[in-house]
mmCIF file of the C-alpha atoms, coordinates in Angstrom:
data_MODEL
# 
_entry.id   MODEL 
# 
loop_
_atom_site.group_PDB 
_atom_site.id 
_atom_site.type_symbol 
_atom_site.label_atom_id 
_atom_site.label_alt_id 
_atom_site.label_comp_id 
_atom_site.label_asym_id 
_atom_site.label_entity_id 
_atom_site.label_seq_id 
_atom_site.pdbx_PDB_ins_code 
_atom_site.Cartn_x 
_atom_site.Cartn_y 
_atom_site.Cartn_z 
_atom_site.occupancy 
_atom_site.B_iso_or_equiv 
_atom_site.pdbx_formal_charge 
_atom_site.auth_seq_id 
_atom_site.auth_comp_id 
_atom_site.auth_asym_id 
_atom_site.auth_atom_id 
_atom_site.pdbx_PDB_model_num 
ATOM 1   C CA . MET A 1 1   ? 106.118 71.697  94.206  1.00 0.00 ? 1   MET A CA 1 
ATOM 2   C CA . GLY A 1 2   ? 104.199 74.372  92.395  1.00 0.00 ? 2   GLY A CA 1 
ATOM 3   C CA . LYS A 1 3   ? 100.609 74.805  92.475  1.00 0.00 ? 3   LYS A CA 1 
ATOM 4   C CA . HIS A 1 4   ? 98.126  76.196  89.404  1.00 0.00 ? 4   HIS A CA 1 
ATOM 5   C CA . TRP A 1 5   ? 95.178  77.252  88.998  1.00 0.00 ? 5   TRP A CA 1 
ATOM 6   C CA . VAL A 1 6   ? 93.326  76.738  85.861  1.00 0.00 ? 6   VAL A CA 1 
ATOM 7   C CA . LYS A 1 7   ? 89.815  76.804  84.036  1.00 0.00 ? 7   LYS A CA 1 
ATOM 8   C CA . ALA A 1 8   ? 88.129  73.522  82.466  1.00 0.00 ? 8   ALA A CA 1 
ATOM 9   C CA . LEU A 1 9   ? 87.525  73.918  78.901  1.00 0.00 ? 9   LEU A CA 1 
ATOM 10  C CA . LYS A 1 10  ? 85.969  70.504  78.807  1.00 0.00 ? 10  LYS A CA 1 
ATOM 11  C CA . THR A 1 11  ? 84.710  68.339  81.208  1.00 0.00 ? 11  THR A CA 1 
ATOM 12  C CA . ILE A 1 12  ? 87.565  66.936  83.236  1.00 0.00 ? 12  ILE A CA 1 
ATOM 13  C CA . SER A 1 13  ? 88.377  63.874  85.631  1.00 0.00 ? 13  SER A CA 1 
ATOM 14  C CA . ARG A 1 14  ? 90.973  63.198  88.337  1.00 0.00 ? 14  ARG A CA 1 
ATOM 15  C CA . TYR A 1 15  ? 92.637  63.083  91.594  1.00 0.00 ? 15  TYR A CA 1 
ATOM 16  C CA . ALA A 1 16  ? 92.360  66.215  92.831  1.00 0.00 ? 16  ALA A CA 1 
ATOM 17  C CA . LEU A 1 17  ? 94.808  67.032  95.334  1.00 0.00 ? 17  LEU A CA 1 
ATOM 18  C CA . ASP A 1 18  ? 93.588  65.788  98.519  1.00 0.00 ? 18  ASP A CA 1 
ATOM 19  C CA . GLY A 1 19  ? 93.395  62.728  96.741  1.00 0.00 ? 19  GLY A CA 1 
ATOM 20  C CA . ALA A 1 20  ? 89.206  62.756  96.036  1.00 0.00 ? 20  ALA A CA 1 
ATOM 21  C CA . TYR A 1 21  ? 88.639  61.465  91.932  1.00 0.00 ? 21  TYR A CA 1 
ATOM 22  C CA . ARG A 1 22  ? 86.089  64.721  90.812  1.00 0.00 ? 22  ARG A CA 1 
ATOM 23  C CA . THR A 1 23  ? 84.449  65.612  87.452  1.00 0.00 ? 23  THR A CA 1 
ATOM 24  C CA . TYR A 1 24  ? 84.690  68.865  86.726  1.00 0.00 ? 24  TYR A CA 1 
ATOM 25  C CA . GLN A 1 25  ? 82.457  70.836  84.548  1.00 0.00 ? 25  GLN A CA 1 
ATOM 26  C CA . PRO A 1 26  ? 83.992  73.675  81.412  1.00 0.00 ? 26  PRO A CA 1 
ATOM 27  C CA . GLY A 1 27  ? 84.711  76.949  83.311  1.00 0.00 ? 27  GLY A CA 1 
ATOM 28  C CA . ASP A 1 28  ? 85.395  75.264  86.508  1.00 0.00 ? 28  ASP A CA 1 
ATOM 29  C CA . TRP A 1 29  ? 87.920  76.167  88.289  1.00 0.00 ? 29  TRP A CA 1 
ATOM 30  C CA . PHE A 1 30  ? 91.101  73.833  90.362  1.00 0.00 ? 30  PHE A CA 1 
ATOM 31  C CA . GLU A 1 31  ? 94.396  73.709  91.339  1.00 0.00 ? 31  GLU A CA 1 
ATOM 32  C CA . CYS A 1 32  ? 97.061  71.437  90.223  1.00 0.00 ? 32  CYS A CA 1 
ATOM 33  C CA . ARG A 1 33  ? 100.476 70.994  90.447  1.00 0.00 ? 33  ARG A CA 1 
ATOM 34  C CA . ASN A 1 34  ? 103.402 71.766  87.839  1.00 0.00 ? 34  ASN A CA 1 
ATOM 35  C CA . GLN A 1 35  ? 103.530 68.417  86.133  1.00 0.00 ? 35  GLN A CA 1 
ATOM 36  C CA . GLU A 1 36  ? 99.383  68.063  85.752  1.00 0.00 ? 36  GLU A CA 1 
ATOM 37  C CA . LEU A 1 37  ? 99.647  71.621  84.334  1.00 0.00 ? 37  LEU A CA 1 
ATOM 38  C CA . LEU A 1 38  ? 101.530 71.238  81.222  1.00 0.00 ? 38  LEU A CA 1 
ATOM 39  C CA . GLU A 1 39  ? 99.864  68.083  80.476  1.00 0.00 ? 39  GLU A CA 1 
ATOM 40  C CA . LEU A 1 40  ? 96.471  69.523  80.377  1.00 0.00 ? 40  LEU A CA 1 
ATOM 41  C CA . LEU A 1 41  ? 98.048  72.702  78.650  1.00 0.00 ? 41  LEU A CA 1 
ATOM 42  C CA . GLN A 1 42  ? 99.389  70.457  76.038  1.00 0.00 ? 42  GLN A CA 1 
ATOM 43  C CA . GLN A 1 43  ? 95.784  68.635  75.894  1.00 0.00 ? 43  GLN A CA 1 
ATOM 44  C CA . GLN A 1 44  ? 94.351  72.063  75.162  1.00 0.00 ? 44  GLN A CA 1 
ATOM 45  C CA . THR A 1 45  ? 91.522  70.807  78.158  1.00 0.00 ? 45  THR A CA 1 
ATOM 46  C CA . VAL A 1 46  ? 92.185  73.569  80.582  1.00 0.00 ? 46  VAL A CA 1 
ATOM 47  C CA . LEU A 1 47  ? 93.086  78.112  80.287  1.00 0.00 ? 47  LEU A CA 1 
ATOM 48  C CA . SER A 1 48  ? 96.085  78.809  83.048  1.00 0.00 ? 48  SER A CA 1 
ATOM 49  C CA . THR A 1 49  ? 95.134  82.683  85.484  1.00 0.00 ? 49  THR A CA 1 
ATOM 50  C CA . THR A 1 50  ? 97.514  84.165  82.645  1.00 0.00 ? 50  THR A CA 1 
ATOM 51  C CA . ASP A 1 51  ? 96.014  82.786  79.634  1.00 0.00 ? 51  ASP A CA 1 
ATOM 52  C CA . MET A 1 52  ? 92.788  84.096  81.420  1.00 0.00 ? 52  MET A CA 1 
ATOM 53  C CA . ILE A 1 53  ? 93.469  87.478  81.176  1.00 0.00 ? 53  ILE A CA 1 
ATOM 54  C CA . ARG A 1 54  ? 95.578  88.144  78.206  1.00 0.00 ? 54  ARG A CA 1 
ATOM 55  C CA . LYS A 1 55  ? 92.593  86.157  76.812  1.00 0.00 ? 55  LYS A CA 1 
ATOM 56  C CA . THR A 1 56  ? 89.454  88.697  77.802  1.00 0.00 ? 56  THR A CA 1 
ATOM 57  C CA . PHE A 1 57  ? 90.918  90.797  79.855  1.00 0.00 ? 57  PHE A CA 1 
ATOM 58  C CA . ASP A 1 58  ? 90.589  94.333  78.205  1.00 0.00 ? 58  ASP A CA 1 
ATOM 59  C CA . GLY A 1 59  ? 93.478  96.338  79.941  1.00 0.00 ? 59  GLY A CA 1 
ATOM 60  C CA . GLN A 1 60  ? 92.482  99.836  78.310  1.00 0.00 ? 60  GLN A CA 1 
ATOM 61  C CA . ASP A 1 61  ? 91.272  102.635 81.213  1.00 0.00 ? 61  ASP A CA 1 
ATOM 62  C CA . ALA A 1 62  ? 92.048  100.011 83.690  1.00 0.00 ? 62  ALA A CA 1 
ATOM 63  C CA . GLY A 1 63  ? 95.188  100.621 86.082  1.00 0.00 ? 63  GLY A CA 1 
ATOM 64  C CA . VAL A 1 64  ? 96.610  100.342 89.299  1.00 0.00 ? 64  VAL A CA 1 
ATOM 65  C CA . LEU A 1 65  ? 96.937  103.874 91.826  1.00 0.00 ? 65  LEU A CA 1 
ATOM 66  C CA . VAL A 1 66  ? 100.110 104.013 94.124  1.00 0.00 ? 66  VAL A CA 1 
ATOM 67  C CA . PRO A 1 67  ? 100.931 105.890 96.496  1.00 0.00 ? 67  PRO A CA 1 
ATOM 68  C CA . LYS A 1 68  ? 103.328 108.815 96.223  1.00 0.00 ? 68  LYS A CA 1 
ATOM 69  C CA . GLY A 1 69  ? 106.843 107.940 97.078  1.00 0.00 ? 69  GLY A CA 1 
ATOM 70  C CA . VAL A 1 70  ? 105.848 104.023 97.168  1.00 0.00 ? 70  VAL A CA 1 
ATOM 71  C CA . GLU A 1 71  ? 108.312 102.722 93.589  1.00 0.00 ? 71  GLU A CA 1 
ATOM 72  C CA . ILE A 1 72  ? 105.902 101.140 90.626  1.00 0.00 ? 72  ILE A CA 1 
ATOM 73  C CA . PRO A 1 73  ? 106.741 97.243  90.258  1.00 0.00 ? 73  PRO A CA 1 
ATOM 74  C CA . ASP A 1 74  ? 107.023 97.187  86.051  1.00 0.00 ? 74  ASP A CA 1 
ATOM 75  C CA . ALA A 1 75  ? 104.899 94.307  86.433  1.00 0.00 ? 75  ALA A CA 1 
ATOM 76  C CA . LEU A 1 76  ? 102.175 95.836  87.899  1.00 0.00 ? 76  LEU A CA 1 
ATOM 77  C CA . ARG A 1 77  ? 101.889 97.120  83.565  1.00 0.00 ? 77  ARG A CA 1 
ATOM 78  C CA . ARG A 1 78  ? 101.710 93.956  82.420  1.00 0.00 ? 78  ARG A CA 1 
ATOM 79  C CA . TYR A 1 79  ? 98.404  93.512  80.907  1.00 0.00 ? 79  TYR A CA 1 
ATOM 80  C CA . GLY A 1 80  ? 97.592  96.147  79.201  1.00 0.00 ? 80  GLY A CA 1 
ATOM 81  C CA . MET A 1 81  ? 97.612  98.163  82.670  1.00 0.00 ? 81  MET A CA 1 
ATOM 82  C CA . SER A 1 82  ? 98.445  100.936 83.185  1.00 0.00 ? 82  SER A CA 1 
ATOM 83  C CA . ALA A 1 83  ? 99.763  102.321 86.746  1.00 0.00 ? 83  ALA A CA 1 
ATOM 84  C CA . ARG A 1 84  ? 101.017 105.526 88.531  1.00 0.00 ? 84  ARG A CA 1 
ATOM 85  C CA . ASN A 1 85  ? 101.731 107.540 91.843  1.00 0.00 ? 85  ASN A CA 1 
ATOM 86  C CA . GLY A 1 86  ? 99.023  109.437 93.346  1.00 0.00 ? 86  GLY A CA 1 
ATOM 87  C CA . GLN A 1 87  ? 96.305  110.253 96.248  1.00 0.00 ? 87  GLN A CA 1 
ATOM 88  C CA . ALA A 1 88  ? 93.790  107.350 97.358  1.00 0.00 ? 88  ALA A CA 1 
ATOM 89  C CA . THR A 1 89  ? 90.768  109.533 95.935  1.00 0.00 ? 89  THR A CA 1 
ATOM 90  C CA . ASP A 1 90  ? 92.117  109.942 93.071  1.00 0.00 ? 90  ASP A CA 1 
ATOM 91  C CA . LEU A 1 91  ? 90.358  107.366 90.054  1.00 0.00 ? 91  LEU A CA 1 
ATOM 92  C CA . PRO A 1 92  ? 92.174  107.791 86.584  1.00 0.00 ? 92  PRO A CA 1 
ATOM 93  C CA . TRP A 1 93  ? 90.625  105.223 84.601  1.00 0.00 ? 93  TRP A CA 1 
ATOM 94  C CA . GLU A 1 94  ? 87.259  103.757 84.480  1.00 0.00 ? 94  GLU A CA 1 
ATOM 95  C CA . ARG A 1 95  ? 88.791  100.914 86.500  1.00 0.00 ? 95  ARG A CA 1 
ATOM 96  C CA . THR A 1 96  ? 91.173  101.544 89.683  1.00 0.00 ? 96  THR A CA 1 
ATOM 97  C CA . LEU A 1 97  ? 92.683  99.097  91.998  1.00 0.00 ? 97  LEU A CA 1 
ATOM 98  C CA . LEU A 1 98  ? 94.011  101.291 95.257  1.00 0.00 ? 98  LEU A CA 1 
ATOM 99  C CA . TRP A 1 99  ? 96.807  99.706  96.498  1.00 0.00 ? 99  TRP A CA 1 
ATOM 100 C CA . ASP A 1 100 ? 98.335  100.913 99.448  1.00 0.00 ? 100 ASP A CA 1 
ATOM 101 C CA . GLY A 1 101 ? 101.928 99.540  98.560  1.00 0.00 ? 101 GLY A CA 1 
ATOM 102 C CA . HIS A 1 102 ? 102.211 96.833  101.046 1.00 0.00 ? 102 HIS A CA 1 
ATOM 103 C CA . ALA A 1 103 ? 99.663  94.293  100.202 1.00 0.00 ? 103 ALA A CA 1 
ATOM 104 C CA . ALA A 1 104 ? 101.098 90.907  98.683  1.00 0.00 ? 104 ALA A CA 1 
ATOM 105 C CA . LEU A 1 105 ? 100.798 91.957  95.123  1.00 0.00 ? 105 LEU A CA 1 
ATOM 106 C CA . THR A 1 106 ? 101.539 90.867  91.647  1.00 0.00 ? 106 THR A CA 1 
ATOM 107 C CA . ALA A 1 107 ? 99.920  91.808  87.975  1.00 0.00 ? 107 ALA A CA 1 
ATOM 108 C CA . GLU A 1 108 ? 97.102  88.836  87.646  1.00 0.00 ? 108 GLU A CA 1 
ATOM 109 C CA . CYS A 1 109 ? 95.651  89.606  90.742  1.00 0.00 ? 109 CYS A CA 1 
ATOM 110 C CA . ALA A 1 110 ? 94.832  93.450  89.728  1.00 0.00 ? 110 ALA A CA 1 
ATOM 111 C CA . ALA A 1 111 ? 93.405  92.499  86.441  1.00 0.00 ? 111 ALA A CA 1 
ATOM 112 C CA . LEU A 1 112 ? 91.417  89.466  88.424  1.00 0.00 ? 112 LEU A CA 1 
ATOM 113 C CA . GLY A 1 113 ? 90.434  92.493  90.408  1.00 0.00 ? 113 GLY A CA 1 
ATOM 114 C CA . LEU A 1 114 ? 89.611  94.215  87.643  1.00 0.00 ? 114 LEU A CA 1 
ATOM 115 C CA . MET A 1 115 ? 87.654  92.340  86.008  1.00 0.00 ? 115 MET A CA 1 
ATOM 116 C CA . ARG A 1 116 ? 84.966  91.211  88.544  1.00 0.00 ? 116 ARG A CA 1 
ATOM 117 C CA . LEU A 1 117 ? 84.276  95.336  88.060  1.00 0.00 ? 117 LEU A CA 1 
ATOM 118 C CA . GLU A 1 118 ? 83.111  94.407  84.542  1.00 0.00 ? 118 GLU A CA 1 
ATOM 119 C CA . ALA A 1 119 ? 79.189  93.812  83.664  1.00 0.00 ? 119 ALA A CA 1 
ATOM 120 C CA . GLU A 1 120 ? 78.194  89.742  83.673  1.00 0.00 ? 120 GLU A CA 1 
ATOM 121 C CA . ASP A 1 121 ? 76.033  88.235  81.769  1.00 0.00 ? 121 ASP A CA 1 
ATOM 122 C CA . GLY A 1 122 ? 73.989  91.123  80.768  1.00 0.00 ? 122 GLY A CA 1 
ATOM 123 C CA . GLU A 1 123 ? 74.770  92.005  85.210  1.00 0.00 ? 123 GLU A CA 1 
ATOM 124 C CA . PRO A 1 124 ? 75.043  95.522  86.118  1.00 0.00 ? 124 PRO A CA 1 
ATOM 125 C CA . ALA A 1 125 ? 79.076  95.917  86.931  1.00 0.00 ? 125 ALA A CA 1 
ATOM 126 C CA . TRP A 1 126 ? 80.524  95.986  90.576  1.00 0.00 ? 126 TRP A CA 1 
ATOM 127 C CA . GLU A 1 127 ? 81.162  99.545  91.327  1.00 0.00 ? 127 GLU A CA 1 
ATOM 128 C CA . MET A 1 128 ? 83.963  98.095  94.229  1.00 0.00 ? 128 MET A CA 1 
ATOM 129 C CA . ALA A 1 129 ? 85.543  94.958  94.941  1.00 0.00 ? 129 ALA A CA 1 
ATOM 130 C CA . ALA A 1 130 ? 87.400  94.033  98.360  1.00 0.00 ? 130 ALA A CA 1 
ATOM 131 C CA . MET A 1 131 ? 88.601  90.712  100.054 1.00 0.00 ? 131 MET A CA 1 
ATOM 132 C CA . LEU A 1 132 ? 87.044  89.717  103.850 1.00 0.00 ? 132 LEU A CA 1 
ATOM 133 C CA . GLU A 1 133 ? 90.549  90.052  106.068 1.00 0.00 ? 133 GLU A CA 1 
ATOM 134 C CA . SER A 1 134 ? 89.432  87.147  107.629 1.00 0.00 ? 134 SER A CA 1 
ATOM 135 C CA . ASP A 1 135 ? 86.399  84.445  107.853 1.00 0.00 ? 135 ASP A CA 1 
ATOM 136 C CA . THR A 1 136 ? 86.161  85.347  111.820 1.00 0.00 ? 136 THR A CA 1 
ATOM 137 C CA . ARG A 1 137 ? 87.438  89.062  112.538 1.00 0.00 ? 137 ARG A CA 1 
ATOM 138 C CA . LEU A 1 138 ? 84.181  91.008  113.049 1.00 0.00 ? 138 LEU A CA 1 
ATOM 139 C CA . ALA A 1 139 ? 84.519  95.157  113.371 1.00 0.00 ? 139 ALA A CA 1 
ATOM 140 C CA . ARG A 1 140 ? 84.018  94.255  117.739 1.00 0.00 ? 140 ARG A CA 1 
ATOM 141 C CA . ASP A 1 141 ? 86.771  92.283  117.485 1.00 0.00 ? 141 ASP A CA 1 
ATOM 142 C CA . ILE A 1 142 ? 89.431  95.435  116.004 1.00 0.00 ? 142 ILE A CA 1 
ATOM 143 C CA . GLY A 1 143 ? 89.934  99.513  116.844 1.00 0.00 ? 143 GLY A CA 1 
ATOM 144 C CA . THR A 1 144 ? 90.028  101.753 119.899 1.00 0.00 ? 144 THR A CA 1 
ATOM 145 C CA . GLU A 1 145 ? 86.362  101.264 122.402 1.00 0.00 ? 145 GLU A CA 1 
ATOM 146 C CA . ALA A 1 146 ? 85.600  104.889 120.549 1.00 0.00 ? 146 ALA A CA 1 
ATOM 147 C CA . GLU A 1 147 ? 85.860  102.962 116.851 1.00 0.00 ? 147 GLU A CA 1 
ATOM 148 C CA . ARG A 1 148 ? 83.741  100.770 117.820 1.00 0.00 ? 148 ARG A CA 1 
ATOM 149 C CA . ALA A 1 149 ? 81.565  102.644 119.260 1.00 0.00 ? 149 ALA A CA 1 
ATOM 150 C CA . LEU A 1 150 ? 80.646  104.438 116.260 1.00 0.00 ? 150 LEU A CA 1 
ATOM 151 C CA . THR A 1 151 ? 80.305  102.562 114.198 1.00 0.00 ? 151 THR A CA 1 
ATOM 152 C CA . LEU A 1 152 ? 77.604  100.731 116.069 1.00 0.00 ? 152 LEU A CA 1 
ATOM 153 C CA . GLU A 1 153 ? 75.709  103.620 116.572 1.00 0.00 ? 153 GLU A CA 1 
ATOM 154 C CA . MET A 1 154 ? 76.397  104.894 112.523 1.00 0.00 ? 154 MET A CA 1 
ATOM 155 C CA . VAL A 1 155 ? 75.495  101.275 111.245 1.00 0.00 ? 155 VAL A CA 1 
ATOM 156 C CA . GLY A 1 156 ? 74.074  99.745  114.383 1.00 0.00 ? 156 GLY A CA 1 
ATOM 157 C CA . ASP A 1 157 ? 75.938  96.257  114.479 1.00 0.00 ? 157 ASP A CA 1 
ATOM 158 C CA . LEU A 1 158 ? 79.435  95.458  115.209 1.00 0.00 ? 158 LEU A CA 1 
ATOM 159 C CA . ARG A 1 159 ? 79.046  91.601  114.103 1.00 0.00 ? 159 ARG A CA 1 
ATOM 160 C CA . LEU A 1 160 ? 80.750  93.564  110.579 1.00 0.00 ? 160 LEU A CA 1 
ATOM 161 C CA . PRO A 1 161 ? 82.941  90.998  108.174 1.00 0.00 ? 161 PRO A CA 1 
ATOM 162 C CA . VAL A 1 162 ? 86.345  93.500  108.360 1.00 0.00 ? 162 VAL A CA 1 
ATOM 163 C CA . TYR A 1 163 ? 87.785  94.146  105.185 1.00 0.00 ? 163 TYR A CA 1 
ATOM 164 C CA . LYS A 1 164 ? 91.224  93.880  103.917 1.00 0.00 ? 164 LYS A CA 1 
ATOM 165 C CA . ILE A 1 165 ? 91.830  97.658  102.637 1.00 0.00 ? 165 ILE A CA 1 
ATOM 166 C CA . GLY A 1 166 ? 95.239  97.238  101.371 1.00 0.00 ? 166 GLY A CA 1 
ATOM 167 C CA . LEU A 1 167 ? 93.114  96.368  98.021  1.00 0.00 ? 167 LEU A CA 1 
ATOM 168 C CA . VAL A 1 168 ? 90.360  98.203  97.067  1.00 0.00 ? 168 VAL A CA 1 
ATOM 169 C CA . TRP A 1 169 ? 89.245  98.255  92.976  1.00 0.00 ? 169 TRP A CA 1 
ATOM 170 C CA . VAL A 1 170 ? 87.099  101.015 92.764  1.00 0.00 ? 170 VAL A CA 1 
ATOM 171 C CA . ARG A 1 171 ? 84.711  101.754 89.382  1.00 0.00 ? 171 ARG A CA 1 
ATOM 172 C CA . ARG A 1 172 ? 84.314  105.071 88.308  1.00 0.00 ? 172 ARG A CA 1 
ATOM 173 C CA . THR A 1 173 ? 80.895  105.633 88.528  1.00 0.00 ? 173 THR A CA 1 
ATOM 174 C CA . PRO A 1 174 ? 79.028  108.891 91.086  1.00 0.00 ? 174 PRO A CA 1 
ATOM 175 C CA . ALA A 1 175 ? 78.647  106.370 93.984  1.00 0.00 ? 175 ALA A CA 1 
ATOM 176 C CA . ALA A 1 176 ? 82.156  104.779 94.389  1.00 0.00 ? 176 ALA A CA 1 
ATOM 177 C CA . GLU A 1 177 ? 83.675  108.145 94.262  1.00 0.00 ? 177 GLU A CA 1 
ATOM 178 C CA . GLU A 1 178 ? 81.096  108.930 96.763  1.00 0.00 ? 178 GLU A CA 1 
ATOM 179 C CA . VAL A 1 179 ? 82.486  106.307 99.158  1.00 0.00 ? 179 VAL A CA 1 
ATOM 180 C CA . ILE A 1 180 ? 86.158  107.171 98.538  1.00 0.00 ? 180 ILE A CA 1 
ATOM 181 C CA . GLN A 1 181 ? 86.070  110.369 98.916  1.00 0.00 ? 181 GLN A CA 1 
ATOM 182 C CA . LEU A 1 182 ? 84.299  110.211 102.360 1.00 0.00 ? 182 LEU A CA 1 
ATOM 183 C CA . TRP A 1 183 ? 86.665  107.124 103.489 1.00 0.00 ? 183 TRP A CA 1 
ATOM 184 C CA . ARG A 1 184 ? 89.679  109.333 102.864 1.00 0.00 ? 184 ARG A CA 1 
ATOM 185 C CA . ALA A 1 185 ? 88.726  112.070 104.410 1.00 0.00 ? 185 ALA A CA 1 
ATOM 186 C CA . ALA A 1 186 ? 87.521  110.144 107.621 1.00 0.00 ? 186 ALA A CA 1 
ATOM 187 C CA . VAL A 1 187 ? 90.739  108.517 107.796 1.00 0.00 ? 187 VAL A CA 1 
ATOM 188 C CA . GLU A 1 188 ? 92.943  111.870 107.227 1.00 0.00 ? 188 GLU A CA 1 
ATOM 189 C CA . SER A 1 189 ? 90.662  112.271 110.208 1.00 0.00 ? 189 SER A CA 1 
ATOM 190 C CA . GLY A 1 190 ? 91.884  110.649 112.382 1.00 0.00 ? 190 GLY A CA 1 
ATOM 191 C CA . ALA A 1 191 ? 89.515  107.885 111.768 1.00 0.00 ? 191 ALA A CA 1 
ATOM 192 C CA . ASP A 1 192 ? 90.790  104.160 112.116 1.00 0.00 ? 192 ASP A CA 1 
ATOM 193 C CA . GLU A 1 193 ? 90.594  102.292 108.410 1.00 0.00 ? 193 GLU A CA 1 
ATOM 194 C CA . ARG A 1 194 ? 88.705  99.649  108.502 1.00 0.00 ? 194 ARG A CA 1 
ATOM 195 C CA . HIS A 1 195 ? 85.836  100.657 111.077 1.00 0.00 ? 195 HIS A CA 1 
ATOM 196 C CA . ALA A 1 196 ? 86.032  104.348 108.508 1.00 0.00 ? 196 ALA A CA 1 
ATOM 197 C CA . PHE A 1 197 ? 85.826  102.059 105.576 1.00 0.00 ? 197 PHE A CA 1 
ATOM 198 C CA . LEU A 1 198 ? 82.523  99.676  106.757 1.00 0.00 ? 198 LEU A CA 1 
ATOM 199 C CA . ARG A 1 199 ? 80.787  103.581 107.952 1.00 0.00 ? 199 ARG A CA 1 
ATOM 200 C CA . THR A 1 200 ? 81.358  104.849 104.860 1.00 0.00 ? 200 THR A CA 1 
ATOM 201 C CA . ILE A 1 201 ? 80.007  101.320 102.521 1.00 0.00 ? 201 ILE A CA 1 
ATOM 202 C CA . TYR A 1 202 ? 77.460  100.854 105.218 1.00 0.00 ? 202 TYR A CA 1 
ATOM 203 C CA . THR A 1 203 ? 75.623  104.112 105.335 1.00 0.00 ? 203 THR A CA 1 
ATOM 204 C CA . HIS A 1 204 ? 75.633  104.515 101.606 1.00 0.00 ? 204 HIS A CA 1 
ATOM 205 C CA . ARG A 1 205 ? 74.237  102.761 98.344  1.00 0.00 ? 205 ARG A CA 1 
ATOM 206 C CA . VAL A 1 206 ? 76.919  101.240 96.672  1.00 0.00 ? 206 VAL A CA 1 
ATOM 207 C CA . LYS A 1 207 ? 77.672  97.902  95.152  1.00 0.00 ? 207 LYS A CA 1 
ATOM 208 C CA . LEU A 1 208 ? 80.372  96.317  95.702  1.00 0.00 ? 208 LEU A CA 1 
ATOM 209 C CA . CYS A 1 209 ? 81.616  92.488  95.518  1.00 0.00 ? 209 CYS A CA 1 
ATOM 210 C CA . THR A 1 210 ? 82.885  90.879  98.642  1.00 0.00 ? 210 THR A CA 1 
ATOM 211 C CA . LEU A 1 211 ? 85.526  88.570  97.867  1.00 0.00 ? 211 LEU A CA 1 
ATOM 212 C CA . PRO A 1 212 ? 86.728  85.791  100.184 1.00 0.00 ? 212 PRO A CA 1 
ATOM 213 C CA . ALA A 1 213 ? 89.838  86.154  102.508 1.00 0.00 ? 213 ALA A CA 1 
ATOM 214 C CA . ASP A 1 214 ? 91.760  83.644  100.937 1.00 0.00 ? 214 ASP A CA 1 
ATOM 215 C CA . TRP A 1 215 ? 90.751  85.164  97.168  1.00 0.00 ? 215 TRP A CA 1 
ATOM 216 C CA . MET A 1 216 ? 94.094  86.687  96.838  1.00 0.00 ? 216 MET A CA 1 
ATOM 217 C CA . GLY A 1 217 ? 95.912  82.954  98.240  1.00 0.00 ? 217 GLY A CA 1 
ATOM 218 C CA . GLN A 1 218 ? 94.476  81.648  95.426  1.00 0.00 ? 218 GLN A CA 1 
ATOM 219 C CA . TRP A 1 219 ? 96.175  82.527  92.970  1.00 0.00 ? 219 TRP A CA 1 
ATOM 220 C CA . MET A 1 220 ? 99.363  83.966  94.655  1.00 0.00 ? 220 MET A CA 1 
ATOM 221 C CA . ARG A 1 221 ? 100.104 80.384  96.082  1.00 0.00 ? 221 ARG A CA 1 
ATOM 222 C CA . ALA A 1 222 ? 102.924 78.776  94.769  1.00 0.00 ? 222 ALA A CA 1 
# 
C-alpha cells in the first residue's frame, strides 16, 4: 500500500500512520496512504507533492547535469526542467543539480532540491544543498588514514557529518562555482570524493543547506 507526503491546506485532525491522533496546521507536511490521499484531495484539504511542484516550481534556467555517457531518463525533464550531459564542473543553469548517474533520483526530488535554492520570505537564497549520507557516519569513519589526516589538518576536526555527494544542488554564484571547481579538481587529483567535499565546503564561505539523511526517502517512499 503506497504512502505519500502531502501538505495541509487547512487544519486537519487525523490518525497518523503510527496510530497517534494528531492535528496538522496549514503548511504542515504528513504521510498518508492511497485511500486517504484520494479523500483528502477530493476535500481539497491537502496539496500533493506533484501539485505543489507544478504550482510553485519555476523550471526556467534550472536543470540536471548528468555525466557524459550516462543515459538521461526522460522523466528528469518534467516540470520545465532541462537535462543534459556534461562535466561536473559545469553549471549550465542558474540552478543545477549535479547527479552522478547512480544515486536514486526522481524528477520530484530533483525539483524539490532546486526549490531549496530559491529565496524564501525575504531571506537570501541558499547557494548549495546536499543530503547527509547517514545520521551517524562521520568523517573519521570513512576514507584512508591519509585522507582523514588531511581533513583533520585542513578543517581541524573529524567529527564532521558525511554528505551524499552523488546529488548536489548548486545555485550559480561566484562562491558556489569556486567550491565546485576546487572540489572536482581535488577529486581528479586522486582525493576521496567525500573528504574532498568536506574540506572544500569547510574552508570556503558558501551557504550550504544541509538536508537530512532521509530527505530523499520522504519523496520516493512507496
